[in-house]
C-alpha positions, 0 to 999 in steps of 0.5 A, spaced: 164 761 243 170 760 239 171 753 236 175 748 240 182 746 237 184 739 237 192 737 238 195 730 238 201 730 242 203 723 240 204 721 233 203 727 228 203 733 233 200 740 231 201 743 238 207 747 237 213 744 240 215 748 247 221 752 247 227 750 251 233 753 253 237 749 249 232 749 243 231 757 243 235 761 238 239 767 240 235 773 240 239 778 236 235 784 240 239 784 246 245 789 245 252 788 247 254 788 254 256 795 257 251 798 252 247 802 257 243 800 263 236 797 264 232 803 267 225 799 267 222 792 266 215 791 262 212 785 262 207 783 256 202 777 255 201 775 262 194 773 264 194 769 270 201 770 273 202 776 276 208 781 273 211 781 280 212 774 280 215 774 273 220 779 275 222 775 281 224 769 276 229 774 272 236 775 273 236 782 270 233 787 274 233 795 273 240 798 274 243 792 271 247 793 265 244 790 258 249 784 259 248 779 253 250 773 258 245 776 264 239 776 259 241 769 256 240 766 263 234 770 265 231 767 258 233 760 260 230 761 268 224 763 265 223 757 261 225 753 266 219 755 271 215 751 266 209 756 266 211 759 259 210 756 252 214 762 249 218 767 252 222 773 248 226 779 251 227 786 247 230 793 248 226 799 247 231 805 249 232 803 256 226 799 258 227 791 258 221 788 255 219 781 257 213 778 252 211 771 255 206 766 252 203 762 258 202 755 258 195 753 259 191 750 265 189 743 265 181 743 266 180 736 266 183 729 265 179 724 262 180 717 259 177 713 253 178 706 251 180 703 258 177 697 260 182 692 264 184 698 268 179 703 272 180 711 271 182 711 278 187 706 278 190 710 272 189 717 275 193 715 281 199 714 276 199 721 273 203 727 275 198 732 271 192 734 275 186 739 274 188 746 275 195 745 274 200 748 268 200 743 262 206 742 258 207 737 252 213 734 256 208 733 262 203 729 258 208 725 254 211 723 261 204 721 264 203 717 257 209 713 259 207 712 266 201 709 263 204 705 259 209 702 264 202 700 269 199 697 263 206 693 262 206 691 269 199 688 268 202 684 262 199 688 257 205 690 253 202 692 246 198 697 249 198 704 245 196 711 249 195 717 245 194 724 249 190 729 246 189 736 248 182 740 247 183 747 247 178 751 251 177 759 252 181 762 257 187 759 256 185 752 258 185 745 256 182 738 257 187 732 256 184 726 254 188 719 254 186 715 248 187 708 250 188 701 246 189 696 251 191 690 247 191 683 249 195 681 255 202 679 253 202 671 255 208 667 256 208 662 249 214 658 251 219 657 258 225 654 256 231 651 261 238 651 259 243 647 263 239 643 267 241 635 267 238 633 274 231 635 273 227 635 266 224 642 264 217 639 265 219 638 273 222 645 273 216 648 270 212 645 276 217 649 281 216 656 278 210 660 278 210 662 271 206 658 266 206 657 259 199 660 256 194 654 255 186 655 254 185 652 261 188 658 264 183 662 263 181 664 270 189 664 272 194 670 271 200 665 271 201 665 264 201 673 264 209 675 263 210 679 270 218 681 271 217 681 278 214 674 278 220 672 274 225 674 279 221 670 284 222 664 279 229 665 280 228 664 287 224 658 287 229 655 283 234 656 287 230 654 293 228 647 290 236 646 288 238 647 295 233 643 298 235 637 293 242 638 295 245 642 290 249 647 294 253 650 288 247 652 284 246 658 281 241 661 276 246 664 270 240 668 267 233 669 266 231 672 260 224 674 257 224 676 249 218 679 247 215 676 240 216 681 234 208 681 234 208 684 241 203 679 243 207 673 247 214 672 251 219 667 250 222 666 257 229 662 258 232 660 264 240 658 264 242 654 270 248 652 273 246 646 277 253 644 280 254 637 284 249 634 288 252 633 296 250 628 301 250 630 309 256 628 312 258 628 319 252 631 324 254 634 330 251 638 336 255 643 340 253 647 346 256 653 348 251 654 354 253 652 361 249 646 364 246 645 357 248 638 355 248 637 347 246 630 348 239 632 350 238 636 344 240 630 339 233 627 339 230 633 336 235 633 329 231 631 323 238 630 319 241 624 318 248 622 316 248 619 308 242 622 306 241 628 301 243 635 303 237 640 303 237 647 306 230 646 308 232 640 312 238 644 315 233 650 317 228 645 320 233 642 324 236 649 327 228 650 329 227 644 332 234 644 336 232 652 338 225 650 340 228 644 344 233 648 348 228 654 349 223 649 352 229 646 357 229 653 360 234 657 355 229 662 352 235 666 349 238 660 345 240 660 338 243 655 333 248 656 328 250 651 323 257 651 321 258 647 314 264 644 311 264 642 304 268 636 302 268 637 294 272 630 293 267 626 297 261 631 295 259 631 302 257 637 307 259 636 314 254 640 319 256 642 326 250 645 330 252 650 335 247 652 340 249 659 343 246 664 348 244 669 343 243 676 345 238 677 351 232 680 347 225 682 350 219 684 347 218 692 348 211 692 345 207 690 340 204 694 335 198 693 330 197 697 324 192 696 318 186 694 323 181 699 321 175 695 324 178 690 328 179 692 335 187 691 337 184 686 343 182 681 338 189 681 335 193 681 341 189 675 345 191 671 339 199 672 341 203 666 344 207 672 347 206 678 351 210 685 352 216 684 357 217 676 355 223 674 352 223 674 344 221 667 341 221 666 334 217 660 334 212 663 339 211 669 334 210 664 328 205 660 332 202 667 333 202 669 326 198 662 324 193 663 330 191 670 327 191 667 320 186 662 322 181 668 325 180 668 317 179 676 318 185 678 314 187 678 307 194 679 309 198 678 316 205 680 316 209 680 323 216 683 323 220 686 329 224 692 329 229 695 334 226 697 341 229 703 345 235 699 348 239 694 345 236 688 349 229 691 346 225 689 340 218 691 337 214 686 334 210 689 328 204 686 326 201 689 319 194 686 317 190 687 311 182 686 313 177 683 308 170 683 308 167 678 314 160 680 313 156 675 308 149 676 305 148 669 302 142 669 296 143 663 292 142 656 290 145 649 288 144 642 289 147 636 293 146 629 293 143 629 300 139 635 300 137 635 292 136 642 289 136 648 294 136 655 295 139 659 301 138 666 304 143 668 310 146 674 314 153 672 317 158 677 320 164 673 323 167 679 326 161 683 329 163 691 330 170 688 330 169 684 337 170 677 334 163 676 335 160 671 330 153 672 329 149 668 323 142 667 321 141 662 315 135 659 311 136 653 307 130 651 303 131 644 299 127 638 296 129 633 302 131 638 308 129 645 310 133 649 316 132 655 320 138 657 324 140 663 328 147 663 332 151 667 336 158 665 338 163 669 343 170 666 342 173 670 348 167 670 353 168 675 359 175 676 356 177 669 358 179 663 355 172 661 354 168 660 347 161 661 348 155 661 344 147 660 343 144 656 337 136 656 336 134 652 330 128 649 326 129 643 321 125 639 317 128 633 313 125 628 308 128 621 310 123 618 305 130 615 301 132 612 307 127 610 311 120 612 309 118 618 314 119 625 315 122 628 322 122 635 324 126 638 330 125 645 334 130 647 339 136 651 342 143 649 344 148 653 349 155 652 348 162 653 352 169 651 350 176 652 353 183 651 351 188 647 356 194 649 352 196 650 345 193 644 342 188 641 347 181 644 348 174 642 350 167 644 349 161 643 352 154 644 350 146 643 352 141 642 347 133 641 348 130 639 342 123 637 340 123 632 335 117 629 331 116 623 326 110 624 322 108 623 314 110 615 315 109 612 308 103 606 309 108 601 306 113 603 311 117 598 316 113 596 322 119 599 326 118 606 323 111 606 324 112 605 331 117 611 331 111 616 330 110 621 335 113 627 339 119 626 343 123 631 347 131 630 347 135 634 353 142 632 352 149 634 354 155 633 350 162 634 350 168 634 345 175 633 347 180 635 341 187 634 341 190 638 335 197 638 332 195 640 325 199 646 321 192 650 320 185 649 322 183 652 315 187 648 310 191 643 314 197 640 310 201 636 316 199 634 323 193 630 326 187 631 330 184 627 335 177 628 338 173 624 343 166 626 344 160 624 348 152 625 348 148 624 354 141 624 354 135 623 360 137 629 364 130 631 363 126 630 356 123 623 355 129 620 351 135 617 354 142 614 351 149 614 352 153 615 345 161 616 345 165 617 339 172 617 337 175 620 331 182 622 328 185 625 322 192 625 320 195 629 314 202 627 311 205 631 306 208 627 301 211 633 296 218 633 301 218 625 300 217 625 293 221 631 292 216 635 288 214 642 289 206 642 288 202 639 294 201 632 295 197 630 301 196 623 304 190 624 309 188 618 313 182 618 318 178 613 322 172 613 327 168 609 332 162 610 335 157 606 340 150 608 342 147 605 349 140 606 349 137 606 356 130 610 356 123 608 355 122 610 348 128 608 344 128 612 337 131 610 330 133 617 329 138 617 335 142 611 331 148 612 327 147 611 319 152 609 314 153 611 307 154 618 303 159 623 306 162 617 311 162 612 306 162 614 299 160 609 293 154 608 298 147 612 299 146 616 305 144 610 310 145 605 304 149 600 308 148 597 315 142 594 318 135 594 314 128 591 313 129 588 307 121 587 306 120 595 305 127 597 304 128 602 310 134 603 313 134 602 321 141 605 323 145 601 328 148 602 335 155 600 333 159 604 327 166 604 325 169 608 319 176 609 316 178 612 310 185 613 306 185 619 301 190 622 297 190 629 295 193 632 289 194 638 284 191 636 277 195 636 271 195 642 266 191 646 272 194 652 275 194 652 283 191 659 283 185 656 280 183 652 286 182 646 284 184 639 287 184 632 285 183 626 290 183 619 290 180 615 296 178 608 299 173 608 304 171 602 309 166 602 314 161 597 318 155 598 322 151 593 326 146 592 332 139 596 330 136 595 336 130 592 333 130 584 331 125 581 326 124 576 320 125 581 315 131 585 319 138 584 316 144 586 320 151 584 317 157 587 321 162 585 315 165 591 312 163 595 306 168 598 301 168 604 297 173 607 292 173 612 287 176 619 285 173 626 286 175 634 285 174 640 289 174 646 286 173 653 290 170 656 284 168 664 284 161 661 285 162 657 291 165 650 293 164 645 288 165 637 290 164 632 285 166 624 287 165 618 283 165 612 288 164 605 286 162 600 292 167 594 291 165 590 297 157 590 299 151 586 300 145 585 295 141 589 299 145 595 300 143 602 296 149 604 292 151 611 289 156 612 283 156 620 283 156 624 288 155 632 287 155 638 291 154 645 289 153 652 292 153 659 290 152 666 293 153 673 291 
């Protein structure tokens, strides 16, 4: 086998430069024009390419004169095919001899030194392919494409050298040797021309970040030209939201440092003047629709700072109010009058009847596994209905809340007629199956190990099936459940659960309890915001392993009971999202009734609610700050012959931080056993905020809280039983991190109002991981 020749195509080149029509010297072998005719054409040097193919590219054919211009154009045409490394023409008597040197064929393409980007990602960018004709120009063009993709990933210092290994039969292997280098980070972000807001405030607005050691899990400090364009838009929205109607970004420049390891980004802005809201009026151009009836929907107020977001919010609110009044095609258009002298903007909202547009059809793409029906049933609008942007937006949110997709985009396109539109839904599915094998630690359960199988979208039907085993120091549980969110293709959520639970309550009340049973569930929606669920549970419960020194009230609980219980929960939900709520509220009314069978009887009503108030618009901040207010109350009325302490409410832990689980409320002080209570109320105020110096995309959120609660009426009495219904108060701070290893919750809580016999807890930690 002949030795391989290695030819470097970047830097010092050994491979001879390809001849091009421009670089080719004029060949003196061609005689002057008119000096005879071409009687024959002979091709020499062809190996893979048929002679007939070569002749078909030629302009000079038998019967043509030996014309210098025609031969020159023939030479150029053959080079232009890209099939040949070299071409020459000569005359032998009346024969035109064409000598060619073919370009080699690519045998294979390989990459060396690439770690950040895989072979398939790089190969998709190449124009060269195995069995294609190799040219140096093509290799250099592919080299530049690879450099471009590395630049888009923030690696501007990447170096790539294509090398060629010659094989027999005029074949070559092409190897791209890659030195990826480090990611090119943003060393400094500067703002020029800003007076109203500091550079620090504007840095929080944009998506790009200066490099820092704590951003090792983030990509926001990597330079990205597309992100820079997005930053311009974020700045524009921010200033418009705060009343700077004349704002513009003069320039956004990124300068690469001489060592090519970092960028200096400079935004030059022209803020202009800040405007207040002048006169606000509503005018209706729709017959029988009185504008005065819509004024209550306005969110803008005269004298306040002008904001583009506030104008858009008023537009949407007015349009929704008009559509709810029966005018399905109502549109709202603002007319703005800018008063430079007074620095005010007068706004007239004009309500007009827009074009009558109906939904012709709904097209869904991207759902490879999920059935169309699963997506369609979340739509609040049907084919044939009047088009409504508000309903489309709500439909998109419901599809997002399914948590089946990484991306959900809803748009509309022209239909078959001017009054028809096609709603287009594009989704990108994500993995909905989970194999959980992991461990962790929580304050309530101690060290734990989990194994589970779950599929939230069984065979694309939306069915949610789960099997999970949790083994912990103080709690072990086996669960099997199946839920159908649209039972019988109706507005019904139905499910069944089977479970076996063992709990070590020795840190609370000196006993263990075991439960085995099943539950049947069904739920339905009255409307978009009001829903109700019902369940029936049949559970066998056993209290055993009671410590010798336990309270006599605990010892009286030993034995087995059967609980037959019917429960219902009525929920009114006005949150903006069920997965990650930032605004709105939710109220729940629940009741448990037992005694329909079994040997335990009680009635247990509960009421709780949570309110979410975004503070960022009020404070003029770009990052999310949310105030969360929650409260709840519950009462247990026992009427069975065997009252059980385990049916009582317990206070502390999750519902009152700063206190241990069951650490507050009625207690047998002789044995320090918590007895629980029949009447409970809790309230909490929590501020959720982004942590300084931490990028939002890392998923860490801080919180500070004040928890208040009280528990009374244990259902038993005695000399050693203490029952003080006065409130307990816990305050503290914490963080929640949606880490790559699972959800991590850390809280530091102090019991600032307590009783001497209460059990407190300073540190509360929860961690779980899965893979």
